[in-house]
C-alpha positions as CSV (number, residue, x, y, z in Angstrom):
1,M,-10.0,-41.0,21.8
2,S,-7.2,-38.4,22.4
3,T,-7.4,-34.9,21.0
4,Q,-4.4,-33.1,19.7
5,T,-3.9,-29.3,19.4
6,K,-2.9,-28.3,15.9
7,T,0.2,-26.1,15.8
8,P,-0.3,-23.3,13.3
9,S,2.2,-23.3,10.4
10,P,4.4,-20.3,9.7
11,T,2.3,-19.5,6.6
12,E,-0.9,-19.4,8.7
13,T,0.6,-16.9,11.2
14,E,2.3,-14.8,8.5
15,P,-0.7,-12.5,7.7
16,A,-1.0,-11.6,11.4
17,K,2.7,-10.5,11.5
18,K,2.2,-8.4,8.4
19,D,-0.8,-6.7,10.0
20,D,1.2,-6.0,13.2
21,I,3.8,-3.9,11.3
22,S,1.3,-2.0,9.0
23,H,1.1,1.7,9.6
24,R,-2.0,2.9,11.4
25,L,-4.1,5.8,10.2
26,Y,-2.8,8.2,12.8
27,E,0.8,7.2,11.9
28,D,0.1,8.0,8.2
29,V,-1.4,11.4,9.2
30,L,1.5,12.3,11.3
31,A,4.0,11.3,8.6
32,L,2.2,13.3,6.0
33,L,2.1,16.4,8.2
34,L,5.7,16.2,9.5
35,G,7.2,15.0,6.2
36,T,5.6,17.8,4.1
37,M,6.5,20.3,6.8
38,V,10.2,19.3,6.6
39,V,10.2,19.3,2.8
40,S,8.6,22.8,2.9
41,L,11.3,24.1,5.2
42,G,13.9,22.8,2.7
43,V,12.1,24.4,-0.2
44,T,12.0,27.7,1.8
45,L,15.8,27.6,2.2
46,Y,16.2,27.1,-1.5
47,S,13.7,29.8,-2.4
48,E,15.4,32.3,-0.1
49,S,18.9,31.5,-1.6
50,V,17.6,31.4,-5.2
51,L,18.5,27.7,-5.6
52,V,16.7,24.9,-7.4
53,T,16.2,21.2,-6.8
54,G,15.1,18.4,-9.1
55,S,11.8,16.8,-9.9
56,T,8.6,18.8,-10.2
57,A,9.7,20.9,-7.2
58,G,12.7,22.0,-9.1
59,A,10.7,22.9,-12.2
60,A,8.3,24.9,-9.9
61,L,11.2,26.7,-8.3
62,L,12.7,27.6,-11.7
63,I,9.3,29.0,-12.9
64,E,9.1,30.9,-9.6
65,H,12.5,32.5,-10.0
66,A,11.8,33.3,-13.7
67,T,8.3,34.7,-13.3
68,G,7.8,35.6,-9.6
69,L,4.7,33.4,-9.3
70,S,4.0,31.5,-6.1
71,F,5.9,28.2,-5.7
72,G,2.9,26.6,-4.0
73,V,0.5,27.3,-6.8
74,I,2.9,26.2,-9.5
75,F,3.9,23.1,-7.6
76,F,0.3,22.0,-7.2
77,L,-0.7,22.6,-10.8
78,I,2.4,21.0,-12.3
79,N,1.7,17.7,-10.5
80,L,-1.8,17.3,-11.7
81,P,-1.0,15.3,-14.9
82,F,1.0,12.7,-12.8
83,Y,-2.0,11.6,-10.7
84,W,-3.3,9.5,-13.5
85,L,0.0,7.5,-13.6
86,A,-0.1,7.2,-9.8
87,F,-3.6,5.8,-9.9
88,K,-3.0,3.3,-12.8
89,R,0.4,2.1,-11.5
90,M,0.5,2.6,-7.7
91,G,-3.1,2.3,-6.6
92,M,-5.8,4.6,-5.1
93,A,-4.3,4.8,-1.6
94,F,-0.9,6.0,-2.9
95,T,-2.6,8.5,-5.2
96,V,-4.8,10.0,-2.4
97,K,-1.9,10.3,0.0
98,T,0.3,11.8,-2.7
99,F,-2.4,14.3,-3.6
100,I,-2.7,15.3,0.0
101,A,1.1,15.5,0.4
102,V,1.4,17.8,-2.6
103,A,-1.4,20.0,-1.3
104,L,0.3,20.2,2.1
105,V,3.7,21.2,0.6
106,S,2.0,23.8,-1.5
107,G,0.3,25.2,1.6
108,F,3.3,25.0,3.9
109,S,5.6,26.6,1.4
110,K,3.4,29.7,1.5
111,L,3.1,29.6,5.3
112,T,6.7,28.9,6.2
113,P,8.2,32.3,5.0
114,M,5.6,34.0,7.2
115,L,6.8,32.1,10.3
116,V,10.6,32.0,9.6
117,D,12.7,35.0,8.9
118,F,16.3,34.5,7.7
119,Q,18.4,37.6,8.5
120,M,21.5,35.8,7.2
121,L,21.5,32.6,5.2
122,N,24.8,31.2,3.8
123,P,24.0,29.7,0.4
124,I,26.3,26.7,0.9
125,Y,24.6,25.9,4.2
126,A,21.2,26.4,2.5
127,A,22.1,24.0,-0.3
128,I,23.3,21.2,2.0
129,A,20.7,21.7,4.8
130,G,17.8,22.3,2.3
131,G,18.7,19.2,0.3
132,A,19.0,17.1,3.5
133,L,15.6,18.4,4.8
134,M,13.9,17.6,1.5
135,G,15.5,14.2,1.4
136,I,14.4,13.3,5.0
137,G,10.9,14.6,4.3
138,L,10.6,12.5,1.1
139,L,11.9,9.5,3.0
140,M,9.2,9.8,5.6
141,L,6.6,10.0,2.8
142,F,8.0,7.1,0.9
143,R,7.9,4.9,4.0
144,H,4.2,5.7,4.4
145,R,3.3,4.9,0.8
146,A,3.2,8.5,-0.4
147,G,5.2,10.8,-2.6
148,L,5.3,14.3,-4.0
149,G,4.1,13.5,-7.5
150,G,6.0,13.8,-10.7
151,V,9.3,12.0,-10.8
152,N,8.7,10.6,-7.3
153,I,5.8,8.5,-8.7
154,L,7.9,7.2,-11.6
155,A,10.9,6.5,-9.3
156,L,8.9,4.5,-6.9
157,Y,7.3,2.5,-9.7
158,L,10.7,1.6,-11.2
159,Q,12.1,0.7,-7.8
160,E,9.3,-1.7,-6.9
161,N,9.0,-3.3,-10.4
162,F,12.5,-3.2,-11.8
163,N,14.7,-3.0,-8.7
164,I,16.1,0.4,-9.7
165,R,17.0,2.6,-6.7
166,A,14.6,5.5,-6.5
167,G,17.3,7.8,-5.3
168,Y,19.7,7.1,-8.1
169,F,16.9,7.4,-10.8
170,Q,15.8,10.7,-9.3
171,L,19.4,11.9,-9.2
172,A,19.7,11.3,-13.0
173,V,16.5,13.2,-13.7
174,D,17.5,16.0,-11.4
175,M,20.7,16.5,-13.2
176,V,18.8,17.1,-16.4
177,I,16.6,19.7,-14.7
178,L,19.6,21.4,-13.1
179,I,21.3,21.6,-16.4
180,C,18.3,23.6,-17.6
181,A,18.8,25.9,-14.6
182,F,21.9,27.3,-16.3
183,L,19.6,29.2,-18.6
184,T,17.9,31.0,-15.7
185,L,20.3,31.1,-12.7
186,P,23.9,32.3,-12.2
187,F,26.6,29.6,-12.5
188,D,27.4,29.4,-8.8
189,K,23.8,29.0,-7.8
190,V,23.4,26.0,-10.2
191,L,26.6,24.4,-8.8
192,L,25.2,24.8,-5.2
193,S,21.8,23.4,-6.4
194,I,23.6,20.3,-7.8
195,L,25.4,19.9,-4.4
196,G,22.0,19.9,-2.7
197,A,20.5,17.5,-5.2
198,V,23.3,15.0,-4.5
199,V,22.7,15.3,-0.8
200,L,18.9,14.8,-1.2
201,N,19.1,11.8,-3.4
202,L,21.9,10.1,-1.5
203,I,19.7,10.2,1.6
204,I,17.0,8.5,-0.3
205,A,19.3,6.0,-2.0
206,L,21.0,4.9,1.2
207,N,17.9,4.7,3.3
208,H,15.2,3.6,1.0
209,R,16.2,0.2,-0.4
210,P,14.1,-2.0,-2.7
211,G,12.0,-4.5,-0.9
212,R,12.1,-2.8,2.5
213,Y,9.2,-0.4,2.0
214,L,6.5,-0.7,-0.7
215,A,4.5,2.2,-2.1
216,A,1.5,0.2,-2.9
217,R,-0.1,-3.1,-1.7
């Protein structure tokens, strides 16, 4: 009696392919460290130029400019209520990574001004470069199933469940926050902040498309 070797079907080999492209632990660790470091440098550019961005980071910067309190402490505290939504909607892994990312940005934002000294910083450059740095850093975090709390959590949830681009949704929310900035900052600073928000969210919208990267399994 002859024996035949069974050829595995595509569905049988599919799980192995998925495992091959999964991020390993050291890749997630590097992404969290580098992504939050890049975001923190962008935040430092904004803080030095008295600019604001959107999301909870923008709210924290506004409070910092108005009160003089530390951005890192404000940013960490203002994100605490959003972890429940992250856990319920995005899963434990996403929540833990996001908590770590927020803590790292809070720490790096306090450390970066001690390591970098800006003798001259053009506000237009700060708006564009700072927005780009924060967008690139967020993109790294998104692709490793993490975020920076607040609106990021809601944006990723809407993208994965309702096919709404995370970048476009965040841009709409950021515009609301930046309009509130008119009550605290000079007119020209708010206009530059809006320019930076457009740069930040376009980077996310053009590079983080629905279905390519998922925030939770």
